[in-house]
Predicted model as a PDB file, atoms N, CA, C, CB and O in Angstrom, pLDDT in the B-factor column:
MODEL        1                                                                  
ATOM      1  N   MET A   1      76.683 108.718 112.203  1.00 68.00           N  
ATOM      2  CA  MET A   1      76.790 109.311 110.878  1.00 68.00           C  
ATOM      3  C   MET A   1      76.165 108.344 109.878  1.00 68.00           C  
ATOM      4  CB  MET A   1      78.280 109.625 110.510  1.00 68.00           C  
ATOM      5  O   MET A   1      76.473 107.152 109.882  1.00 68.00           O  
ATOM      6  N   TYR A   2      75.304 108.853 109.038  1.00 86.00           N  
ATOM      7  CA  TYR A   2      74.634 108.036 108.034  1.00 86.00           C  
ATOM      8  C   TYR A   2      75.610 107.631 106.937  1.00 86.00           C  
ATOM      9  CB  TYR A   2      73.440 108.789 107.435  1.00 86.00           C  
ATOM     10  O   TYR A   2      76.637 108.277 106.729  1.00 86.00           O  
ATOM     11  N   SER A   3      75.275 106.563 106.250  1.00 90.00           N  
ATOM     12  CA  SER A   3      76.112 106.046 105.174  1.00 90.00           C  
ATOM     13  C   SER A   3      76.379 107.109 104.108  1.00 90.00           C  
ATOM     14  CB  SER A   3      75.456 104.823 104.540  1.00 90.00           C  
ATOM     15  O   SER A   3      77.506 107.239 103.630  1.00 90.00           O  
ATOM     16  N   GLN A   4      75.353 107.865 103.739  1.00 94.00           N  
ATOM     17  CA  GLN A   4      75.519 108.894 102.711  1.00 94.00           C  
ATOM     18  C   GLN A   4      76.456 109.999 103.206  1.00 94.00           C  
ATOM     19  CB  GLN A   4      74.147 109.490 102.315  1.00 94.00           C  
ATOM     20  O   GLN A   4      77.260 110.524 102.436  1.00 94.00           O  
ATOM     21  N   GLU A   5      76.352 110.348 104.478  1.00 96.00           N  
ATOM     22  CA  GLU A   5      77.250 111.363 105.053  1.00 96.00           C  
ATOM     23  C   GLU A   5      78.682 110.845 105.090  1.00 96.00           C  
ATOM     24  CB  GLU A   5      76.791 111.758 106.478  1.00 96.00           C  
ATOM     25  O   GLU A   5      79.624 111.582 104.799  1.00 96.00           O  
ATOM     26  N   LYS A   6      78.841 109.570 105.451  1.00 96.00           N  
ATOM     27  CA  LYS A   6      80.168 108.964 105.458  1.00 96.00           C  
ATOM     28  C   LYS A   6      80.768 108.971 104.059  1.00 96.00           C  
ATOM     29  CB  LYS A   6      80.103 107.532 106.001  1.00 96.00           C  
ATOM     30  O   LYS A   6      81.936 109.310 103.867  1.00 96.00           O  
ATOM     31  N   GLU A   7      79.949 108.592 103.093  1.00 97.00           N  
ATOM     32  CA  GLU A   7      80.410 108.553 101.708  1.00 97.00           C  
ATOM     33  C   GLU A   7      80.872 109.940 101.259  1.00 97.00           C  
ATOM     34  CB  GLU A   7      79.294 108.034 100.782  1.00 97.00           C  
ATOM     35  O   GLU A   7      81.917 110.075 100.623  1.00 97.00           O  
ATOM     36  N   GLN A   8      80.110 110.940 101.583  1.00 97.00           N  
ATOM     37  CA  GLN A   8      80.460 112.309 101.211  1.00 97.00           C  
ATOM     38  C   GLN A   8      81.755 112.733 101.910  1.00 97.00           C  
ATOM     39  CB  GLN A   8      79.310 113.281 101.569  1.00 97.00           C  
ATOM     40  O   GLN A   8      82.616 113.362 101.295  1.00 97.00           O  
ATOM     41  N   PHE A   9      81.891 112.392 103.184  1.00 97.00           N  
ATOM     42  CA  PHE A   9      83.100 112.731 103.939  1.00 97.00           C  
ATOM     43  C   PHE A   9      84.327 112.073 103.309  1.00 97.00           C  
ATOM     44  CB  PHE A   9      82.959 112.294 105.413  1.00 97.00           C  
ATOM     45  O   PHE A   9      85.327 112.742 103.045  1.00 97.00           O  
ATOM     46  N   TYR A  10      84.250 110.765 103.069  1.00 97.00           N  
ATOM     47  CA  TYR A  10      85.374 110.053 102.464  1.00 97.00           C  
ATOM     48  C   TYR A  10      85.726 110.638 101.094  1.00 97.00           C  
ATOM     49  CB  TYR A  10      85.048 108.557 102.331  1.00 97.00           C  
ATOM     50  O   TYR A  10      86.898 110.846 100.781  1.00 97.00           O  
ATOM     51  N   HIS A  11      84.718 110.894 100.301  1.00 98.00           N  
ATOM     52  CA  HIS A  11      84.942 111.429  98.961  1.00 98.00           C  
ATOM     53  C   HIS A  11      85.655 112.783  99.032  1.00 98.00           C  
ATOM     54  CB  HIS A  11      83.605 111.567  98.206  1.00 98.00           C  
ATOM     55  O   HIS A  11      86.620 113.027  98.308  1.00 98.00           O  
ATOM     56  N   THR A  12      85.173 113.641  99.899  1.00 97.00           N  
ATOM     57  CA  THR A  12      85.789 114.962 100.063  1.00 97.00           C  
ATOM     58  C   THR A  12      87.247 114.839 100.481  1.00 97.00           C  
ATOM     59  CB  THR A  12      85.016 115.789 101.096  1.00 97.00           C  
ATOM     60  O   THR A  12      88.114 115.511  99.922  1.00 97.00           O  
ATOM     61  N   GLU A  13      87.518 113.994 101.452  1.00 95.00           N  
ATOM     62  CA  GLU A  13      88.896 113.828 101.939  1.00 95.00           C  
ATOM     63  C   GLU A  13      89.813 113.267 100.855  1.00 95.00           C  
ATOM     64  CB  GLU A  13      88.918 112.908 103.163  1.00 95.00           C  
ATOM     65  O   GLU A  13      90.950 113.714 100.711  1.00 95.00           O  
ATOM     66  N   LEU A  14      89.331 112.306 100.108  1.00 97.00           N  
ATOM     67  CA  LEU A  14      90.155 111.713  99.057  1.00 97.00           C  
ATOM     68  C   LEU A  14      90.473 112.727  97.966  1.00 97.00           C  
ATOM     69  CB  LEU A  14      89.453 110.498  98.453  1.00 97.00           C  
ATOM     70  O   LEU A  14      91.619 112.841  97.533  1.00 97.00           O  
ATOM     71  N   VAL A  15      89.468 113.453  97.529  1.00 97.00           N  
ATOM     72  CA  VAL A  15      89.663 114.450  96.467  1.00 97.00           C  
ATOM     73  C   VAL A  15      90.539 115.594  96.969  1.00 97.00           C  
ATOM     74  CB  VAL A  15      88.300 114.996  95.970  1.00 97.00           C  
ATOM     75  O   VAL A  15      91.366 116.122  96.226  1.00 97.00           O  
ATOM     76  N   LYS A  16      90.356 115.969  98.212  1.00 95.00           N  
ATOM     77  CA  LYS A  16      91.135 117.063  98.820  1.00 95.00           C  
ATOM     78  C   LYS A  16      92.636 116.821  98.690  1.00 95.00           C  
ATOM     79  CB  LYS A  16      90.762 117.225 100.304  1.00 95.00           C  
ATOM     80  O   LYS A  16      93.413 117.764  98.538  1.00 95.00           O  
ATOM     81  N   TYR A  17      93.032 115.568  98.750  1.00 93.00           N  
ATOM     82  CA  TYR A  17      94.455 115.239  98.674  1.00 93.00           C  
ATOM     83  C   TYR A  17      94.852 114.648  97.322  1.00 93.00           C  
ATOM     84  CB  TYR A  17      94.815 114.266  99.776  1.00 93.00           C  
ATOM     85  O   TYR A  17      95.814 113.886  97.225  1.00 93.00           O  
ATOM     86  N   GLY A  18      94.111 115.004  96.294  1.00 93.00           N  
ATOM     87  CA  GLY A  18      94.554 114.732  94.941  1.00 93.00           C  
ATOM     88  C   GLY A  18      94.118 113.435  94.293  1.00 93.00           C  
ATOM     89  O   GLY A  18      94.594 113.105  93.207  1.00 93.00           O  
ATOM     90  N   VAL A  19      93.234 112.696  94.922  1.00 96.00           N  
ATOM     91  CA  VAL A  19      92.743 111.462  94.311  1.00 96.00           C  
ATOM     92  C   VAL A  19      91.731 111.835  93.224  1.00 96.00           C  
ATOM     93  CB  VAL A  19      92.096 110.511  95.386  1.00 96.00           C  
ATOM     94  O   VAL A  19      90.900 112.720  93.421  1.00 96.00           O  
ATOM     95  N   ASP A  20      91.807 111.161  92.089  1.00 96.00           N  
ATOM     96  CA  ASP A  20      90.872 111.375  90.980  1.00 96.00           C  
ATOM     97  C   ASP A  20      89.437 111.299  91.480  1.00 96.00           C  
ATOM     98  CB  ASP A  20      91.104 110.338  89.858  1.00 96.00           C  
ATOM     99  O   ASP A  20      89.087 110.426  92.274  1.00 96.00           O  
ATOM    100  N   TYR A  21      88.608 112.230  91.003  1.00 98.00           N  
ATOM    101  CA  TYR A  21      87.228 112.372  91.461  1.00 98.00           C  
ATOM    102  C   TYR A  21      86.429 111.071  91.344  1.00 98.00           C  
ATOM    103  CB  TYR A  21      86.539 113.463  90.671  1.00 98.00           C  
ATOM    104  O   TYR A  21      85.749 110.674  92.290  1.00 98.00           O  
ATOM    105  N   GLN A  22      86.510 110.409  90.190  1.00 98.00           N  
ATOM    106  CA  GLN A  22      85.733 109.185  89.962  1.00 98.00           C  
ATOM    107  C   GLN A  22      86.220 108.023  90.822  1.00 98.00           C  
ATOM    108  CB  GLN A  22      85.796 108.793  88.493  1.00 98.00           C  
ATOM    109  O   GLN A  22      85.425 107.283  91.401  1.00 98.00           O  
ATOM    110  N   ARG A  23      87.539 107.881  90.893  1.00 98.00           N  
ATOM    111  CA  ARG A  23      88.093 106.812  91.746  1.00 98.00           C  
ATOM    112  C   ARG A  23      87.742 107.065  93.206  1.00 98.00           C  
ATOM    113  CB  ARG A  23      89.632 106.716  91.579  1.00 98.00           C  
ATOM    114  O   ARG A  23      87.420 106.135  93.947  1.00 98.00           O  
ATOM    115  N   ALA A  24      87.806 108.318  93.610  1.00 98.00           N  
ATOM    116  CA  ALA A  24      87.459 108.682  94.986  1.00 98.00           C  
ATOM    117  C   ALA A  24      85.999 108.350  95.278  1.00 98.00           C  
ATOM    118  CB  ALA A  24      87.723 110.180  95.233  1.00 98.00           C  
ATOM    119  O   ALA A  24      85.675 107.876  96.367  1.00 98.00           O  
ATOM    120  N   ALA A  25      85.123 108.595  94.313  1.00 98.00           N  
ATOM    121  CA  ALA A  25      83.698 108.306  94.497  1.00 98.00           C  
ATOM    122  C   ALA A  25      83.467 106.806  94.694  1.00 98.00           C  
ATOM    123  CB  ALA A  25      82.884 108.815  93.289  1.00 98.00           C  
ATOM    124  O   ALA A  25      82.688 106.399  95.556  1.00 98.00           O  
ATOM    125  N   LYS A  26      84.143 105.997  93.896  1.00 98.00           N  
ATOM    126  CA  LYS A  26      83.975 104.534  94.017  1.00 98.00           C  
ATOM    127  C   LYS A  26      84.471 104.037  95.371  1.00 98.00           C  
ATOM    128  CB  LYS A  26      84.732 103.805  92.882  1.00 98.00           C  
ATOM    129  O   LYS A  26      83.810 103.230  96.026  1.00 98.00           O  
ATOM    130  N   VAL A  27      85.628 104.521  95.778  1.00 98.00           N  
ATOM    131  CA  VAL A  27      86.200 104.060  97.044  1.00 98.00           C  
ATOM    132  C   VAL A  27      85.402 104.604  98.223  1.00 98.00           C  
ATOM    133  CB  VAL A  27      87.675 104.485  97.159  1.00 98.00           C  
ATOM    134  O   VAL A  27      85.215 103.897  99.214  1.00 98.00           O  
ATOM    135  N   ALA A  28      84.936 105.826  98.136  1.00 98.00           N  
ATOM    136  CA  ALA A  28      84.109 106.386  99.211  1.00 98.00           C  
ATOM    137  C   ALA A  28      82.860 105.530  99.415  1.00 98.00           C  
ATOM    138  CB  ALA A  28      83.712 107.849  98.891  1.00 98.00           C  
ATOM    139  O   ALA A  28      82.437 105.294 100.547  1.00 98.00           O  
ATOM    140  N   ARG A  29      82.277 105.068  98.309  1.00 97.00           N  
ATOM    141  CA  ARG A  29      81.094 104.210  98.382  1.00 97.00           C  
ATOM    142  C   ARG A  29      81.440 102.884  99.067  1.00 97.00           C  
ATOM    143  CB  ARG A  29      80.521 103.953  96.965  1.00 97.00           C  
ATOM    144  O   ARG A  29      80.674 102.382  99.890  1.00 97.00           O  
ATOM    145  N   ILE A  30      82.592 102.330  98.720  1.00 97.00           N  
ATOM    146  CA  ILE A  30      83.034 101.063  99.320  1.00 97.00           C  
ATOM    147  C   ILE A  30      83.254 101.239 100.819  1.00 97.00           C  
ATOM    148  CB  ILE A  30      84.334 100.557  98.643  1.00 97.00           C  
ATOM    149  O   ILE A  30      82.770 100.445 101.625  1.00 97.00           O  
ATOM    150  N   LEU A  31      83.992 102.291 101.184  1.00 96.00           N  
ATOM    151  CA  LEU A  31      84.299 102.517 102.597  1.00 96.00           C  
ATOM    152  C   LEU A  31      83.045 102.797 103.413  1.00 96.00           C  
ATOM    153  CB  LEU A  31      85.275 103.672 102.742  1.00 96.00           C  
ATOM    154  O   LEU A  31      82.891 102.267 104.513  1.00 96.00           O  
ATOM    155  N   ALA A  32      82.157 103.616 102.891  1.00 97.00           N  
ATOM    156  CA  ALA A  32      80.943 103.983 103.619  1.00 97.00           C  
ATOM    157  C   ALA A  32      79.977 102.818 103.778  1.00 97.00           C  
ATOM    158  CB  ALA A  32      80.247 105.118 102.917  1.00 97.00           C  
ATOM    159  O   ALA A  32      79.165 102.795 104.703  1.00 97.00           O  
ATOM    160  N   SER A  33      80.071 101.853 102.872  1.00 95.00           N  
ATOM    161  CA  SER A  33      79.146 100.725 102.933  1.00 95.00           C  
ATOM    162  C   SER A  33      79.391  99.839 104.157  1.00 95.00           C  
ATOM    163  CB  SER A  33      79.261  99.894 101.666  1.00 95.00           C  
ATOM    164  O   SER A  33      78.480  99.175 104.650  1.00 95.00           O  
ATOM    165  N   GLY A  34      80.624  99.842 104.631  1.00 93.00           N  
ATOM    166  CA  GLY A  34      80.949  99.002 105.789  1.00 93.00           C  
ATOM    167  C   GLY A  34      81.006  97.518 105.460  1.00 93.00           C  
ATOM    168  O   GLY A  34      81.023  96.680 106.362  1.00 93.00           O  
ATOM    169  N   THR A  35      81.035  97.193 104.185  1.00 95.00           N  
ATOM    170  CA  THR A  35      81.077  95.795 103.753  1.00 95.00           C  
ATOM    171  C   THR A  35      82.410  95.159 104.169  1.00 95.00           C  
ATOM    172  CB  THR A  35      80.880  95.690 102.212  1.00 95.00           C  
ATOM    173  O   THR A  35      83.470  95.724 103.899  1.00 95.00           O  
ATOM    174  N   PRO A  36      82.367  94.004 104.815  1.00 95.00           N  
ATOM    175  CA  PRO A  36      83.607  93.322 105.189  1.00 95.00           C  
ATOM    176  C   PRO A  36      84.437  92.959 103.948  1.00 95.00           C  
ATOM    177  CB  PRO A  36      83.291  92.053 106.005  1.00 95.00           C  
ATOM    178  O   PRO A  36      83.885  92.695 102.880  1.00 95.00           O  
ATOM    179  N   ASP A  37      85.743  92.950 104.100  1.00 94.00           N  
ATOM    180  CA  ASP A  37      86.644  92.653 102.988  1.00 94.00           C  
ATOM    181  C   ASP A  37      86.301  91.348 102.277  1.00 94.00           C  
ATOM    182  CB  ASP A  37      88.063  92.595 103.485  1.00 94.00           C  
ATOM    183  O   ASP A  37      86.397  91.253 101.054  1.00 94.00           O  
ATOM    184  N   GLU A  38      85.903  90.349 103.050  1.00 96.00           N  
ATOM    185  CA  GLU A  38      85.638  89.043 102.441  1.00 96.00           C  
ATOM    186  C   GLU A  38      84.421  89.062 101.507  1.00 96.00           C  
ATOM    187  CB  GLU A  38      85.429  88.003 103.529  1.00 96.00           C  
ATOM    188  O   GLU A  38      84.232  88.138 100.716  1.00 96.00           O  
ATOM    189  N   LEU A  39      83.605  90.104 101.599  1.00 97.00           N  
ATOM    190  CA  LEU A  39      82.453  90.215 100.710  1.00 97.00           C  
ATOM    191  C   LEU A  39      82.706  91.150  99.524  1.00 97.00           C  
ATOM    192  CB  LEU A  39      81.254  90.699 101.492  1.00 97.00           C  
ATOM    193  O   LEU A  39      81.849  91.301  98.653  1.00 97.00           O  
ATOM    194  N   LEU A  40      83.873  91.769  99.495  1.00 97.00           N  
ATOM    195  CA  LEU A  40      84.236  92.650  98.383  1.00 97.00           C  
ATOM    196  C   LEU A  40      84.939  91.841  97.295  1.00 97.00           C  
ATOM    197  CB  LEU A  40      85.145  93.815  98.871  1.00 97.00           C  
ATOM    198  O   LEU A  40      85.565  90.818  97.572  1.00 97.00           O  
ATOM    199  N   SER A  41      84.827  92.309  96.073  1.00 97.00           N  
ATOM    200  CA  SER A  41      85.539  91.647  94.977  1.00 97.00           C  
ATOM    201  C   SER A  41      87.020  92.020  95.047  1.00 97.00           C  
ATOM    202  CB  SER A  41      84.931  92.046  93.591  1.00 97.00           C  
ATOM    203  O   SER A  41      87.394  92.998  95.695  1.00 97.00           O  
ATOM    204  N   GLU A  42      87.848  91.238  94.381  1.00 98.00           N  
ATOM    205  CA  GLU A  42      89.287  91.540  94.321  1.00 98.00           C  
ATOM    206  C   GLU A  42      89.517  92.920  93.722  1.00 98.00           C  
ATOM    207  CB  GLU A  42      90.037  90.472  93.495  1.00 98.00           C  
ATOM    208  O   GLU A  42      90.390  93.668  94.164  1.00 98.00           O  
ATOM    209  N   LYS A  43      88.720  93.242  92.711  1.00 98.00           N  
ATOM    210  CA  LYS A  43      88.846  94.534  92.040  1.00 98.00           C  
ATOM    211  C   LYS A  43      88.541  95.683  93.014  1.00 98.00           C  
ATOM    212  CB  LYS A  43      87.899  94.599  90.820  1.00 98.00           C  
ATOM    213  O   LYS A  43      89.243  96.695  93.023  1.00 98.00           O  
ATOM    214  N   GLU A  44      87.498  95.523  93.826  1.00 98.00           N  
ATOM    215  CA  GLU A  44      87.138  96.554  94.800  1.00 98.00           C  
ATOM    216  C   GLU A  44      88.227  96.717  95.856  1.00 98.00           C  
ATOM    217  CB  GLU A  44      85.804  96.211  95.471  1.00 98.00           C  
ATOM    218  O   GLU A  44      88.576  97.836  96.234  1.00 98.00           O  
ATOM    219  N   ILE A  45      88.751  95.604  96.321  1.00 97.00           N  
ATOM    220  CA  ILE A  45      89.819  95.648  97.323  1.00 97.00           C  
ATOM    221  C   ILE A  45      91.063  96.316  96.754  1.00 97.00           C  
ATOM    222  CB  ILE A  45      90.158  94.230  97.817  1.00 97.00           C  
ATOM    223  O   ILE A  45      91.669  97.168  97.403  1.00 97.00           O  
ATOM    224  N   GLN A  46      91.437  95.933  95.553  1.00 98.00           N  
ATOM    225  CA  GLN A  46      92.617  96.513  94.909  1.00 98.00           C  
ATOM    226  C   GLN A  46      92.440  98.015  94.712  1.00 98.00           C  
ATOM    227  CB  GLN A  46      92.886  95.827  93.556  1.00 98.00           C  
ATOM    228  O   GLN A  46      93.352  98.789  95.005  1.00 98.00           O  
ATOM    229  N   LEU A  47      91.285  98.432  94.222  1.00 98.00           N  
ATOM    230  CA  LEU A  47      91.025  99.851  94.007  1.00 98.00           C  
ATOM    231  C   LEU A  47      91.109 100.611  95.328  1.00 98.00           C  
ATOM    232  CB  LEU A  47      89.644 100.057  93.357  1.00 98.00           C  
ATOM    233  O   LEU A  47      91.751 101.659  95.399  1.00 98.00           O  
ATOM    234  N   ALA A  48      90.472 100.095  96.366  1.00 97.00           N  
ATOM    235  CA  ALA A  48      90.485 100.755  97.670  1.00 97.00           C  
ATOM    236  C   ALA A  48      91.912 100.869  98.206  1.00 97.00           C  
ATOM    237  CB  ALA A  48      89.600  99.989  98.669  1.00 97.00           C  
ATOM    238  O   ALA A  48      92.290 101.912  98.739  1.00 97.00           O  
ATOM    239  N   GLU A  49      92.702  99.809  98.070  1.00 97.00           N  
ATOM    240  CA  GLU A  49      94.082  99.846  98.545  1.00 97.00           C  
ATOM    241  C   GLU A  49      94.902 100.873  97.779  1.00 97.00           C  
ATOM    242  CB  GLU A  49      94.724  98.468  98.420  1.00 97.00           C  
ATOM    243  O   GLU A  49      95.653 101.639  98.384  1.00 97.00           O  
ATOM    244  N   GLU A  50      94.769 100.901  96.461  1.00 97.00           N  
ATOM    245  CA  GLU A  50      95.510 101.854  95.635  1.00 97.00           C  
ATOM    246  C   GLU A  50      95.149 103.293  96.002  1.00 97.00           C  
ATOM    247  CB  GLU A  50      95.230 101.602  94.144  1.00 97.00           C  
ATOM    248  O   GLU A  50      96.026 104.134  96.198  1.00 97.00           O  
ATOM    249  N   VAL A  51      93.863 103.557  96.092  1.00 97.00           N  
ATOM    250  CA  VAL A  51      93.404 104.916  96.378  1.00 97.00           C  
ATOM    251  C   VAL A  51      93.806 105.349  97.781  1.00 97.00           C  
ATOM    252  CB  VAL A  51      91.887 105.012  96.215  1.00 97.00           C  
ATOM    253  O   VAL A  51      94.224 106.489  97.980  1.00 97.00           O  
ATOM    254  N   CYS A  52      93.685 104.462  98.747  1.00 96.00           N  
ATOM    255  CA  CYS A  52      94.057 104.815 100.116  1.00 96.00           C  
ATOM    256  C   CYS A  52      95.560 105.054 100.241  1.00 96.00           C  
ATOM    257  CB  CYS A  52      93.621 103.713 101.084  1.00 96.00           C  
ATOM    258  O   CYS A  52      95.985 105.942 100.979  1.00 96.00           O  
ATOM    259  N   LYS A  53      96.357 104.277  99.533  1.00 97.00           N  
ATOM    260  CA  LYS A  53      97.807 104.505  99.535  1.00 97.00           C  
ATOM    261  C   LYS A  53      98.140 105.845  98.891  1.00 97.00           C  
ATOM    262  CB  LYS A  53      98.536 103.367  98.797  1.00 97.00           C  
ATOM    263  O   LYS A  53      99.011 106.570  99.371  1.00 97.00           O  
ATOM    264  N   GLU A  54      97.452 106.168  97.812  1.00 96.00           N  
ATOM    265  CA  GLU A  54      97.659 107.452  97.147  1.00 96.00           C  
ATOM    266  C   GLU A  54      97.289 108.597  98.091  1.00 96.00           C  
ATOM    267  CB  GLU A  54      96.826 107.534  95.843  1.00 96.00           C  
ATOM    268  O   GLU A  54      98.020 109.582  98.205  1.00 96.00           O  
ATOM    269  N   TRP A  55      96.143 108.454  98.768  1.00 96.00           N  
ATOM    270  CA  TRP A  55      95.707 109.466  99.731  1.00 96.00           C  
ATOM    271  C   TRP A  55      96.749 109.633 100.825  1.00 96.00           C  
ATOM    272  CB  TRP A  55      94.346 109.088 100.342  1.00 96.00           C  
ATOM    273  O   TRP A  55      97.104 110.758 101.173  1.00 96.00           O  
ATOM    274  N   LEU A  56      97.239 108.532 101.367  1.00 95.00           N  
ATOM    275  CA  LEU A  56      98.212 108.584 102.453  1.00 95.00           C  
ATOM    276  C   LEU A  56      99.489 109.285 102.013  1.00 95.00           C  
ATOM    277  CB  LEU A  56      98.532 107.179 102.948  1.00 95.00           C  
ATOM    278  O   LEU A  56     100.024 110.119 102.744  1.00 95.00           O  
ATOM    279  N   ARG A  57      99.982 108.952 100.824  1.00 95.00           N  
ATOM    280  CA  ARG A  57     101.184 109.587 100.286  1.00 95.00           C  
ATOM    281  C   ARG A  57     101.008 111.102 100.184  1.00 95.00           C  
ATOM    282  CB  ARG A  57     101.526 109.001  98.909  1.00 95.00           C  
ATOM    283  O   ARG A  57     101.868 111.871 100.613  1.00 95.00           O  
ATOM    284  N   GLN A  58      99.887 111.512  99.612  1.00 94.00           N  
ATOM    285  CA  GLN A  58      99.624 112.941  99.432  1.00 94.00           C  
ATOM    286  C   GLN A  58      99.390 113.643 100.769  1.00 94.00           C  
ATOM    287  CB  GLN A  58      98.414 113.144  98.518  1.00 94.00           C  
ATOM    288  O   GLN A  58      99.823 114.780 100.957  1.00 94.00           O  
ATOM    289  N   HIS A  59      98.718 112.982 101.683  1.00 92.00           N  
ATOM    290  CA  HIS A  59      98.448 113.546 103.005  1.00 92.00           C  
ATOM    291  C   HIS A  59      99.761 113.753 103.761  1.00 92.00           C  
ATOM    292  CB  HIS A  59      97.497 112.626 103.812  1.00 92.00           C  
ATOM    293  O   HIS A  59      99.967 114.804 104.369  1.00 92.00           O  
ATOM    294  N   GLN A  60     100.639 112.768 103.725  1.00 93.00           N  
ATOM    295  CA  GLN A  60     101.924 112.901 104.395  1.00 93.00           C  
ATOM    296  C   GLN A  60     102.763 114.001 103.765  1.00 93.00           C  
ATOM    297  CB  GLN A  60     102.678 111.581 104.358  1.00 93.00           C  
ATOM    298  O   GLN A  60     103.445 114.744 104.470  1.00 93.00           O  
ATOM    299  N   ARG A  61     102.719 114.110 102.448  1.00 90.00           N  
ATOM    300  CA  ARG A  61     103.436 115.163 101.735  1.00 90.00           C  
ATOM    301  C   ARG A  61     102.924 116.535 102.186  1.00 90.00           C  
ATOM    302  CB  ARG A  61     103.273 114.996 100.198  1.00 90.00           C  
ATOM    303  O   ARG A  61     103.712 117.442 102.454  1.00 90.00           O  
ATOM    304  N   TYR A  62     101.618 116.671 102.266  1.00 86.00           N  
ATOM    305  CA  TYR A  62     101.008 117.927 102.698  1.00 86.00           C  
ATOM    306  C   TYR A  62     101.444 118.278 104.118  1.00 86.00           C  
ATOM    307  CB  TYR A  62      99.475 117.835 102.620  1.00 86.00           C  
ATOM    308  O   TYR A  62     101.776 119.429 104.401  1.00 86.00           O  
ATOM    309  N   LYS A  63     101.443 117.296 105.002  1.00 84.00           N  
ATOM    310  CA  LYS A  63     101.848 117.537 106.385  1.00 84.00           C  
ATOM    311  C   LYS A  63     103.300 117.999 106.453  1.00 84.00           C  
ATOM    312  CB  LYS A  63     101.657 116.270 107.229  1.00 84.00           C  
ATOM    313  O   LYS A  63     103.626 118.907 107.217  1.00 84.00           O  
ATOM    314  N   ARG A  64     104.177 117.379 105.654  1.00 85.00           N  
ATOM    315  CA  ARG A  64     105.588 117.790 105.635  1.00 85.00           C  
ATOM    316  C   ARG A  64     105.722 119.222 105.139  1.00 85.00           C  
ATOM    317  CB  ARG A  64     106.421 116.842 104.747  1.00 85.00           C  
ATOM    318  O   ARG A  64     106.464 120.016 105.717  1.00 85.00           O  
ATOM    319  N   LEU A  65     105.011 119.552 104.078  1.00 81.00           N  
ATOM    320  CA  LEU A  65     105.086 120.901 103.515  1.00 81.00           C  
ATOM    321  C   LEU A  65     104.596 121.950 104.509  1.00 81.00           C  
ATOM    322  CB  LEU A  65     104.267 120.984 102.228  1.00 81.00           C  
ATOM    323  O   LEU A  65     105.243 122.980 104.696  1.00 81.00           O  
ATOM    324  N   THR A  66     103.463 121.691 105.144  1.00 79.00           N  
ATOM    325  CA  THR A  66     102.929 122.671 106.094  1.00 79.00           C  
ATOM    326  C   THR A  66     103.830 122.784 107.316  1.00 79.00           C  
ATOM    327  CB  THR A  66     101.504 122.287 106.524  1.00 79.00           C  
ATOM    328  O   THR A  66     103.958 123.863 107.894  1.00 79.00           O  
ATOM    329  N   SER A  67     104.445 121.696 107.706  1.00 75.00           N  
ATOM    330  CA  SER A  67     105.388 121.725 108.824  1.00 75.00           C  
ATOM    331  C   SER A  67     106.602 122.581 108.468  1.00 75.00           C  
ATOM    332  CB  SER A  67     105.833 120.291 109.202  1.00 75.00           C  
ATOM    333  O   SER A  67     107.068 123.376 109.283  1.00 75.00           O  
ATOM    334  N   ASN A  68     107.107 122.415 107.250  1.00 66.00           N  
ATOM    335  CA  ASN A  68     108.252 123.206 106.798  1.00 66.00           C  
ATOM    336  C   ASN A  68     107.910 124.691 106.724  1.00 66.00           C  
ATOM    337  CB  ASN A  68     108.730 122.713 105.432  1.00 66.00           C  
ATOM    338  O   ASN A  68     108.732 125.538 107.076  1.00 66.00           O  
ATOM    339  N   VAL A  69     106.710 125.004 106.273  1.00 63.00           N  
ATOM    340  CA  VAL A  69     106.282 126.404 106.184  1.00 63.00           C  
ATOM    341  C   VAL A  69     106.208 127.012 107.577  1.00 63.00           C  
ATOM    342  CB  VAL A  69     104.912 126.520 105.471  1.00 63.00           C  
ATOM    343  O   VAL A  69     106.645 128.145 107.778  1.00 63.00           O  
ATOM    344  N   ARG A  70     105.663 126.278 108.539  1.00 67.00           N  
ATOM    345  CA  ARG A  70     105.579 126.787 109.906  1.00 67.00           C  
ATOM    346  C   ARG A  70     106.963 127.037 110.488  1.00 67.00           C  
ATOM    347  CB  ARG A  70     104.810 125.809 110.791  1.00 67.00           C  
ATOM    348  O   ARG A  70     107.193 128.041 111.161  1.00 67.00           O  
ATOM    349  N   GLU A  71     107.883 126.113 110.223  1.00 67.00           N  
ATOM    350  CA  GLU A  71     109.265 126.292 110.699  1.00 67.00           C  
ATOM    351  C   GLU A  71     109.901 127.522 110.059  1.00 67.00           C  
ATOM    352  CB  GLU A  71     110.114 125.036 110.392  1.00 67.00           C  
ATOM    353  O   GLU A  71     110.596 128.286 110.728  1.00 67.00           O  
ATOM    354  N   TYR A  72     109.664 127.709 108.773  1.00 65.00           N  
ATOM    355  CA  TYR A  72     110.224 128.849 108.046  1.00 65.00           C  
ATOM    356  C   TYR A  72     109.681 130.165 108.605  1.00 65.00           C  
ATOM    357  CB  TYR A  72     109.907 128.737 106.541  1.00 65.00           C  
ATOM    358  O   TYR A  72     110.428 131.133 108.751  1.00 65.00           O  
ATOM    359  N   LYS A  73     108.393 130.201 108.914  1.00 67.00           N  
ATOM    360  CA  LYS A  73     107.771 131.421 109.429  1.00 67.00           C  
ATOM    361  C   LYS A  73     108.278 131.790 110.822  1.00 67.00           C  
ATOM    362  CB  LYS A  73     106.263 131.258 109.461  1.00 67.00           C  
ATOM    363  O   LYS A  73     108.205 132.952 111.223  1.00 67.00           O  
ATOM    364  N   ARG A  74     108.778 130.828 111.542  1.00 65.00           N  
ATOM    365  CA  ARG A  74     109.311 131.101 112.889  1.00 65.00           C  
ATOM    366  C   ARG A  74     110.543 131.978 112.831  1.00 65.00           C  
ATOM    367  CB  ARG A  74     109.644 129.796 113.609  1.00 65.00           C  
ATOM    368  O   ARG A  74     110.822 132.724 113.769  1.00 65.00           O  
ATOM    369  N   PHE A  75     111.277 131.896 111.744  1.00 59.00           N  
ATOM    370  CA  PHE A  75     112.539 132.641 111.648  1.00 59.00           C  
ATOM    371  C   PHE A  75     112.373 133.948 110.981  1.00 59.00           C  
ATOM    372  CB  PHE A  75     113.561 131.858 110.921  1.00 59.00           C  
ATOM    373  O   PHE A  75     113.344 134.689 110.826  1.00 59.00           O  
TER     374      PHE A  75                                                      
ENDMDL                                                                          
END                                                                             
């Protein structure tokens, strides 16, 4: 997968789960670049950590909700 395709994939996934469009774009660029952490600035690392934690929280919330809906539909 090319860097631009990776960036687009990451951006789509982040926005899909409620991450701000601009923040998602910055982090998608960081993730797709493949730059090792030691070469990133503190600001870039902090932003990536914040956004990824936000994504994880929203993703887990979505999974719980869809799981509950499936259980409800069974009855």
